[in-house]
N, C-alpha and C positions, 0 to 999 in steps of 0.2 A: 553589214546588216546585224551582226552579232553584238555591236556596241550600242544599238538603239534600245533605250529603256522600254519603249512600247513593245518592240518585238520580243525582248527578253521575257516579258510577262505574258503576252498573247501567243507568241509562237506562230503568228500568221503573217505571211509575206505581204499581203495587201496593206497591212499597217506599217510595214517596214519601209525605209527610204527607197529601196529598189522598186518595190511595188508602186509607191506613189509616183516615182519618177517615170515609170512606164506609162502610167495614166496621163501624166502631164505631157509627155511627149506625144501621145496619141491625140490629146486635145489640141496641142499646137499645130499638129499636122491636119487637123480638121476631121479626124476619124472618130473622135469621142467628144460629144458636146458636154457642157456642164450640166449637172443634174443634182438633185437633192442627195443622192448616194455619193456622187463625186465630192460634193461639199463636205459630207460627213467624213469621208476618208481623208480629205485634206486636213480636217480638224484633229486627226490622230497624230499630231506631231507637237513636241514640246519646244521646237526650235532651239534645242540645247546646243547643237553644233557638233555632237559626238561623231556623227556619220561623216561630215565634211572633214573633220580633223583626221579621221582614220582612213579616208579614201586615198589609195595610192595614185589614182588618176587625177586627183585634185578637183573632183566634182563637188561643187558647193550645193549640196542637196537641200539644206535648210533654207538657203536663199531662194532656190527654185520653187520650193513649196510656198514660201511667203509670197513670191511673185505671182504664183498661180492663184493664191487667195485674193491678191489685189485685182487680178484680171477677172476673177469670179465676181467680186464686188462691183467692178466696173460694168460687167455685163448684166448681172442679175440684181444688183443692189444689196444693201444690208438688210438682214431680218429686222423687223420693227423694233424688237427689244434692244438689239445692239445699236441700231441707229439712234434710238432715244438716249441710250446711255452715253454713247460716244459724242454725238453732236450736241445734245442739250444739257448733259451733266458734266462729262469729263472736260469739255472745252468751255465750260462756263466759269466766269470769274466768281460769281456769288451763289449760284443755285446749288451746286454740289455741297459746298461748305454749309449752306443753310439747311439742306435736307439732313446731312449727317449730324449737324448740331441738334436738330430735332430728335434724331435717332439716339443720340447720346443721352438725351433727357428721358426718353421713354424705355430705354433698353432694360431698365430694372423691372419694369412691369411685364415685359415679354420673356425675360430670361432671368435665371438665377446664376450667381457667380460660382465659379469653380475655385475654391480657396487656394488650391495648390499652385495655380499659375495665373490667377486673375483673369481667366477666360470665362465664358458664359455657357450655360445649358439652356435650351429653349424650354419654357414652361408649357407651351402649346405646340401641337404639330404645325409646322410651316412647310408646305410642299417643296418650295425652292431649296430648303435646307434639310430635306429628308436624309437621314442616315448620318448626319454630322453630330459627333459627340462633344465637340468643343467649338466655340466661336470666339474670335477675338473681341474684346470689349472696346467700344469706341471711347477715345479719351474724353474726359470731362472738359478739358481745355486743349484745343489743338496746338501743336507746336508753334506754328506760325502766328497764332493769336498773341502769344506771350513773348516770342523771341525774335521776331523780325526786326530788321534794322532800318533806321532812317536812311534815305539816300544821302550820299556824301559826295562832295566835290573833290575830296582828297582821294588819292589812289590807295587801294588796299591790296595786300598781297594775296588774300584768299577770300572767296565767296562760297557760300554753302548752298548746294542744290539739295533740298530736303527730301523730296519724293513723297508720294501719297501715303504709303503705309506708315512711314515715320511720322508724318504730320497728323494723320487722323487716328492711328492705332497705337503707335509706340513712341510717343514724344520723348521718352527717357533716352532713346537712342540718339536723338538730336541733341538733347541736353548733355549727353556724354561727350559729344563732339565739341560743344561749346566749352565744357570743362577741360578738355584736352588743350584747346587753344588758350584758355585762361592759364593753364599750367605752363604752357610755352611762353606766356606773356605776349601773345599776339592777338590783335583784333581779327574778327572774321565778319564779313558782310552777309546778312541773311535777307535777301529781297522778299518783301511781303507778297508781291503780286506774281510770284512764280507759280507755274501750273504743273500738272502731271507731265512726266517726260514724254508721254504719248506712245510708249511701247505697246500697251494693250490694244490700242486702235491699229497700230502698225502691224502687229502680229495677226490681227483679224482681217487684214487686207484693206482697212479703211485709211488709205493714204491721205485723203483729203483732211480728215481730222488730225492725223499725225503731223501733217505739214503746218496746219494752223497752230497747233501746240508748240511746234518747233519754233515758229516765228515769234510766238508770244514769249517763250523762255529766252530766246536769243536777245530779244529787245530789252528784257529786264536785266540781263546779266552783262551785256556787251558794253554798256556805258560805265560800268564800275571800274573799268581799266585794271581789273585784278590780274594777277599772274596765274592763279590756279582757281578752278571751279571744283570744289570738293564734293564728292558723293559718298554715300555709305551703302549703296546697293549695286551689286554686280550687274543686274539687268538694266538698271537706269544708266549706269556709266557706259555700258556697252552700247546702248541705244544712242546716247548723247554723243559718243565719240565717233561711231561708225555709220549710223543711219541718218543723222541730221545732214551731213554733207551730201549724201545721196538723194535724200528727199527734196532738198532745195537746190540741187545742182543746176536746174534750169531757171531758177528765180533770179531775175536781173538785180533785185535789191538785196536778197538775203544769201545768195550763193557764197559770196566772199565772207560775209559775216558768219555763216554757218561753219566754214572752214576755220575761221579764227576762234570761234566759240569752242568747237570740238577739240581743237589742239590744246585747250586749257583744261579740259576735263581730266580729273585724276581721282581714283578711289582713295579713301582715307588711309588705307593700309600702305599703298604704294607711296603716297605723299609722306607719311610719317617715316617710312623706312628710307626712302631715297632722298627726300628733300630736307628732313629734319633730324636724321640720325637718332630716331626715337629709342632704339635699344639701349643707348647709353644712359638715358633717363630711367628706363625701366629697371635696369640692373641695380640702380641705387635705391629703389623703393624698399619699403619695409616688408619683411617676410611675414606672411599670414601665419596665424597660430597653428593652423593645420594645413597639410599638403592638399592642394586643390587639384583634383584629377580632371583633366581637360582633354576633350577630343574635338577635332576640327573637321567641319564638313565643307568641302570645296564647292562653291557655286559653279555650275556649268559655264556661265558667262564670264567667269574668271579663267577656268581651265582652257576652254576652247576658243574664246574670243579675245582675251586680253593677256593671256600668259601671266596672270598674277597667281603664282603658286607658292613660291618660297617666302614672299614677304610676310603674309599672315603667320606662317609657321615660325619664322625667325623672331618676329615680335612676341609671339606667345612664349617661346622658349627663353626670351629675355626676362620674363617675369619671375621674380624669386618665389620659391615655394610652390611651383606649378609642376605637376607630373603630366607631361604631354606625351601621348602615344598616338600612332596612326591607326586607322581602321585596318584590320588584318587583311582584308581583301582589296585594299586600295580605295581611291575615291570613286564615287558613282553618283548618278543623278538621284535627287530626292523625289522627283515626280511632280513638283508643283506646277511650273510652267505657266504661271499667271492664269489666263483664261482656261487653260487646260484643266486646272483643278476644279473649275466651276462646271465645265461642260462634260468632263469625264472623271467625275469625283471618285468613283469606285476604282477605276484603273489607276488614278493618281495615288490612291491609298495603297494599292497593291505594290506599286513601284517603291513607295517608301517602306512598306513592310519588310522588303528584302534588306534594307539598311537597318531597320529596327532589330531584326533578328541578329545581325552582327553586333550591334551595340549592346544587346542584352547580355552577351557573353563578356563584355568589357566592364570593368569597374570604373564608373564615370560619375562625376559630380555635375559637369557642365558640358553641353554640346554647343560649340561655338561656330558661328557662320558669319558671312559677310554679305548676304543678300536678304532683302526683306521678304521676298517670296519664300525662300528657303526657311527663313526664321518662322514664318507663319506655318509652313508645312511641318516643321519639326516640333513646334509647340503643340499643335494638334495631335501629331503622331505619338509623342511621348505621353500625353494625357490619355489618348485612346488605348494605348497598350499598357498603361499603368506603371510606367517607369518613373523612378524618383529623380532622374536627372533633370536639370533645368536647361532650357534652350535660351541662349543669349546671343546678342550681337557682339562682335569682336570689340567694339569700342566700349560696350558695357563692361566687358571683362577688364579692360584697362581702368575704367572708372572706379571699379571696386578697389583697386590698389591705390589710385590717385587720391581717393577720398579718405584713406586711412590716416 
């Protein structure tokens, strides 16, 4: 219970894993039906996996909570707003990009830019965004618009799963990956018709949409015959690796394909470290004029789901002229949690504030992370708390040195 980020802030057992598991058990036994309050309590979980990792009895609490959300959706259905977003936008090939493209054109009328980090401030009060001091700007040109590859009949060693946040908000992260492969002298296939990984729908209990997105992505990537499917987001890679085979285990067409697909998924940091011995390239790069003070934030879906802990650190330490130091109190959740940040914004900010307080006492130029949700959370938090540090993705840090 003590490792739960939500419990650490609220101090309330009903929001802790043990409290929710008691409710779930009562529901399974028929003693407690689903209700609006039950659904609300189930939403107070980041699905970070800290509780499951710490449990001496091996109870997979976050999986039980997600399964309860799925049973809730099956019995009660999705709220209208989520149903519209998941079914008609997230799983659409053209509608979501079309709407977001329109948003990128009018965002300058509704918001003004924050010069420090290219974010936005709302010019007018918008109820859905109340209390937010910083918003990410939609990219003028989405990553896949400019960088997708033509289908090829020849086998490629690597294909790139972009993810929504990289595609629509931070295309420079995707461009940094392309620059890294160009530096290595290797081609990388970027399928144009790839979709959202589906984790937001899965986390909300909408397994129907999650399955549909899984089938779409597998169909796009599986024919490339690539050796590796590269990702740059801990949450995406965790979902692609571990949840796709479970979601499609009963599908007579896609069960085997899902297993094949998931076995190829690898985060860019693990790929560079284990498959390409990237540190030897980094050691040879030019030292920057000034020492760059870097701190690294561990995504929970690395620490608790994929055990990717040392690889990012060893890569950062390989960069010449970088002063790398750990958080004094060790790694901890930033509080983003995808939909959690939208449904429990204030609580999400409180969880991050605990990390910000530690960072304030550290001399730092860049806060580096490897999850797009974490990157969003840190960019907003650094802006809200007035810190001068810059939040960047790990590959953007590499790109700074590669471009010298």
